[in-house]
N, C-alpha and C positions, 0 to 999 in steps of 0.2 A: 711832729715838728722837725724841720730840717734847718741846720745851721752849719757854719764853717768855723774852723779853728786854724788860725795862722800859726806858722812855725814859731816855736818857743812859748806859745800860749797854753793855758790849761783851763779845764772846766770840770764841773761836777757832773757825773753821769746820773741819770735818773734811776739806774738799777745797777747792782753789782754784777749782773748777768747779761751777756750779750755776745756779739760776734764782730770781730775785726775782719774786714775784707780788703784785699789789695789786688788790683788788676792792672794790666798793661797789654800793649799790642803784641800778638804772637810774632816771633821772629826766630829763624834758624840760627841767628847770630848770638843769641843770648840763652842762658840757662840759669834760672833764678830759683833759689831755695829760701824758704821762710823758716826761721829759727826763733824760738822764744826762750828767754832766760828768766827764771824765778830768782829774785835777788833779795838780799838782806838790806838793812839800812846802810851798810857800807858798800852797796852795789856789788856784792860777791855772790856767786852761786854756792850752794851748800853740798854739792855732790851730783851724782848722776841723775837724781830725781829732779834737779833744778834745770834741766835742759830738755826742751820739747822740740823735736826735729823729725826729719823724714823717717829714721829708723826707730824713733821712740815718740810716737805722735800723741800720746796721752800721759798726763801726769797722774801719779798714784792718788793724789788727793782729790782729783776732779776739777782743779782750778783751770786747766787748759786742755783743749783737745784740737789737734791739727787735722783738718779734713783733707782728703785727696784733692790736688789741684784739678781744675776743670777748664776746658776750653769752650767758650761760648762765642760763636761767630769769629771775629778777629781778635777777641780778648781772651787772655788767660787769667784765671782768678784763683788766688790763694785765700782760704778762710780758716780762721781760728776761733773756736768757741771758748768763752771764758766765764768763770763764775768766781769773782774775787771774794765772795763770802767763804770760799773753801781754801783760802791760802794756808799753807802749812805754818806751824809755829816758827817764828823767826823770819818769815818772809813778808815783806811789805810792798814789793813792787814786781811788775813783770815788764820786761823790755821785749818788744816785738821787732825783729830785724829781718833784713833781706841781704843775701849775698849773690853776686853774679859769678857763676862758676865756670864760664867758658873763656874768661880772660879779656873780653872786650870792654867790660865796665859798664856803668849805668849811663854813659853817654849814648849808648845804643838802645836804651830802653825808652820806648815812645808811649806817650799818653798814660803815664802812671797815675793811679788814683788810689786813695785809701779812705775807708769809711769805718765808723763804729756804729753799730745798730743795737740799741737797747730799748726794749719795749716798742713804743711808737715813735721814738726819737731816732733821727739819722744825723750823725755828725760827720762832716766832710773835713778831711785833713789836707790842707793846702800844701802841695809838695814844693820842695826847693828845686833849683836847677842843678844838675850834676854833670860832671865831665868824665874823669877816668876812675871815679870811686868804684870799689868792688864790694864794699859792704856799707849798709845803711842801718842806723837805728831809726825806725819809722815813728814809733809811738811808745810811751810808757803808760801803763795802768798802775795806779798806786792807791793806797789807803791813807786818808788823812782825817782824823777825828771821826772815824766811823763811816766816812763817805768814800765812795769810789770815784777817783778822778782820772782824767786823761790829760797827758801833756804831749803836744805835737813836737817831735824832735827833728827828724830829717837830717841827722848828723851822718856824714859820710866818712869812710875809712879807705885810703888807698890800698891798704894791705888786706882788705876783705875780712874773711873769717878770722885770720890771725889777729887783727886788731880787735875784733869783738871778743875773742877768747882772752886776750891779755887784759882787756878792759874789765871783764867780769870774773877774772881769776880762774879760768879754765886752763889747767895744765895739760899740755900735749907732749907726748914723748918725742924725742929728737927725730926718730925715724918717720914720724908722722907729721913733719912740719908742713906748713900750708903751701909752700912753693910747689909741692908735688902731689899733695893729697886733696881729695874732694871733701866737701863739708861732711858728708855722711861718714867717710872714713875717719876723719879727724874727731868728730863727735863720738864715734864708736870707740876710738882709742882713748879718749878722755873718760868715757864711761867705764871701759875695761879697767882703767887705772884706779877708779874710785870704787868699783864693785868689790864687796867683801864676800868671802865664802858663804854659801847658803847652808844653813843648818839642816840636818835630816828632816824630812817632812813626814807627817803621819796622815794618811788619807784612807778613806773608806772606798771600797770598790763601788763603781757605778755600773749600771746596766741600762740597756735600751739605746735609743738614738740620742746622741749628745752633740751639741754644737758649741765650739769653743772659739773665743776671739782673743786677739793679742791683749795682754794685760790681765786676763783671767787666771785664776789659780790652776795648777796642774791637777789632773785627775788620775785615778788608777783603775785599770780594767783587768778582767781575768785573762791570764795568759793561757792560750790554747796551743795544741800541737802545730797548727798552721794558721797564720794570720796574714792579712794583706794590707799593704799601703797603696792606695789608688789615687792618682792625680787626674783630675778632670778639667777640661776647658772647652769653651765654645770654639767651633770650627772657624778657621780663618788664618791660623798660624800653625806652626809645627813645633811644639815644645818637646823636650826630652826630660825624662826623670832619671836620676841616678841616686845612689844611696851611699852615705859615708858611714862606715861601721867602725866603732871604737871598741877595742878589746881590753881584757884585764891586764895585758902586758903593756898597755899604753900605745898600741899600734893602731894607726888609721888605715883602713882598707876601703878603697873606692870601688863600688860595684856599679859599673857603667858600661853601656854598649859602645862607647867611644872613649878614646884615650885622652890623656893630658900630658904635658911636658914631664917626661920621666916616669909616667904612670900608664901602663898599657891597659887596653880594654879588659874588663873582667865581668862576665855575665853572672857568675855564681861564686859564692864564698862559703867555706866551711861545709862542703858536701851538701850544698843547698840550704844552709842556714839562712842566707840572704840571697835571693835569686831574682834577677831581672827577667820578666816574662816576655820581653821583646819590644822592639821599637815600633811605634805606630806612625806611619807616614802621613803626609798631607792628603786629605780626602774631603768628601762633601758631607760627611756625617755632621749632624747638628751639634753633638757633643763627642769629644774624643777622650780616651783614657789610656794611661800606661800604668802597669801594675808591678809591684815588687812583692814577692812572697817572703814571709818571715817564718822560719822554723827555728826559733831562738834557742841557742845552746848556752851552757854556763859560761863560756868564754866571752860572750858578747855583752858588753856593758850598755851600749847605746847604738841606735840607728837613726840617722838624720837624712830623710829624703830631701833632695834638691831638685827644683824645677829650673830648666835652663832653656834659653832661646837666644840664638845669636848666629853670626857668621852665615854659613850656607843655608841654615834654616830660614833666614829672614827674621828680623826682630819682631817682637810682639808684646804689647803692653799687658802686664799681668792684670791690671784693672779692667781693661777693655774686654779681655777674653775670659773674665770671671773664673780665674784659677781657684781650685779648692783641692784639699787633700782629705781623704777619708781612711781611717784605720778601722778594720773590721776583724773581730775575733771569730766570726762565723758561729757564734753561740748566742746571737741575739743582741750583741752590743757593737755599735759603730760610732766613731767619733769623727766629726767633720770640722776642719779649720778652713775658713774662707780667707781669701786675700783682700780683706775689706779696706786695708790701709794703703794699698798700692795706688800710685797715680798713673797717668797716661803717658809716661815717659818711655818711648820705645828703646831708649839706650840703657835701660836697667835690664841686665841679662839673666840674673840669678835670683831666685826666691827660695827661702827656707821656711816653709809653713810651720813646721813644728818638729819636735824630737820625741823619740820613743826610748825610754830608759828601762832596761831589763832588771828586775829585782826578784827576790825570793817570794815576795807577796803578790806579784803581778807585773803589769807593764804600765809605767807612768807615762802619760802623754802631756807634754808641755807645749802650749801654743806659743810660737816665737814670732812668726811672720817677719823675717829679716830680709833685707835686700842688698844686693851688691851696689857699689858706687857706679855712677854712669860710665859706660864703655869698658867696664872691667870684664876680662875673660877668665879671671882667676877663680879657682874653686875655693870654697870655704875650707877652713882647717879646724879640727877638733882639739881641745885642750882640756885636761882634767885639772880643775882647781881644787877639788876635794872629792872624796868618794861619792858624794851626792850631788856634785855640781860639774857636769860636762859643759864646757863653754864652746860656743860656735863663733869663730872669728872669720868674718866675711873678708874676701879678697886676699887671703893669706896663703892660699894653696897654689898648686901648679896651674899654668895657663892651659886651657882646653885646646885640644888639637882642632885644626880646621877640618870639618866633616866633609 
């Protein structure tokens, strides 16, 4: 059954589980992001777990999952799966929003449509007309008397994400104010502010071929005298891999075949403890790889491989070229992290698939899959929040040199 819901109206959904889809005509003049907020009765988020966005596409409870945006013909589509039966304690509502991140506002967005699909029912949300608004609350999903309901909102904010953050109680540090920051950067800043130190973890070693995805728990593998971190991608673009090394003294060392502002190229660190095995240029091979060898010594706390594509390389979507990272101890155990949550944005230049933490018991591998904000040439920066928690701050490091 198909029906329409006018702005301001609400209706009962036939299932707590479904999908919200928002589409519009593709244009180089616009850059739109979808963000969902999990809200209390007072319309406030409860912390980092209450924000679903580009760099945190899945909620811990399973109530929401943001899929990579897709282009079909002349239309770009954002989809969010939801299951309101899994709302965390204290949460009664989810607000699904859009922000236009290129500055032109929603007056430039043509043929925008929104639907909710539950079971065999399709609900069309009739949009309003917009002018220079840069942020929109499209729809709210909420629980009333045990039923899942939808309310068509289409409320606009001239201040974009800033207005949404203020509305829902998301605090952003002064240096990350909306006037100069992209949504991913600001949401990450808010999450950094909310995140508490992680307690030491106790893990059993795993063996064999392992596949990890963002949101899954870290694992630990046997440390061997020589390990490798290999990044692979389909031919068609030229990525570069480099490694951020964090030492016991709190120093960050960048092992990279190319430099950055104030940071010269460095092929090897610690007498080969972390060594780049050489740049792979653009060629016709179906799959391409770059490798970093790891001969971890006691001074190394963590190693964070970074995949980079920009400037003279020519940009390349991490989603389109199927980027993955594999850590192999060459004793029968390999761990692969796919870039499943990437979208097709060619202006996202850096990807951090995961982190390796060096411990006395072995090597902990944490799936991260973090992305830089659009058009950022800055490297990530590492920060120790506690002995067991090395944090990756995207877009905080030096600007990469033009290659």
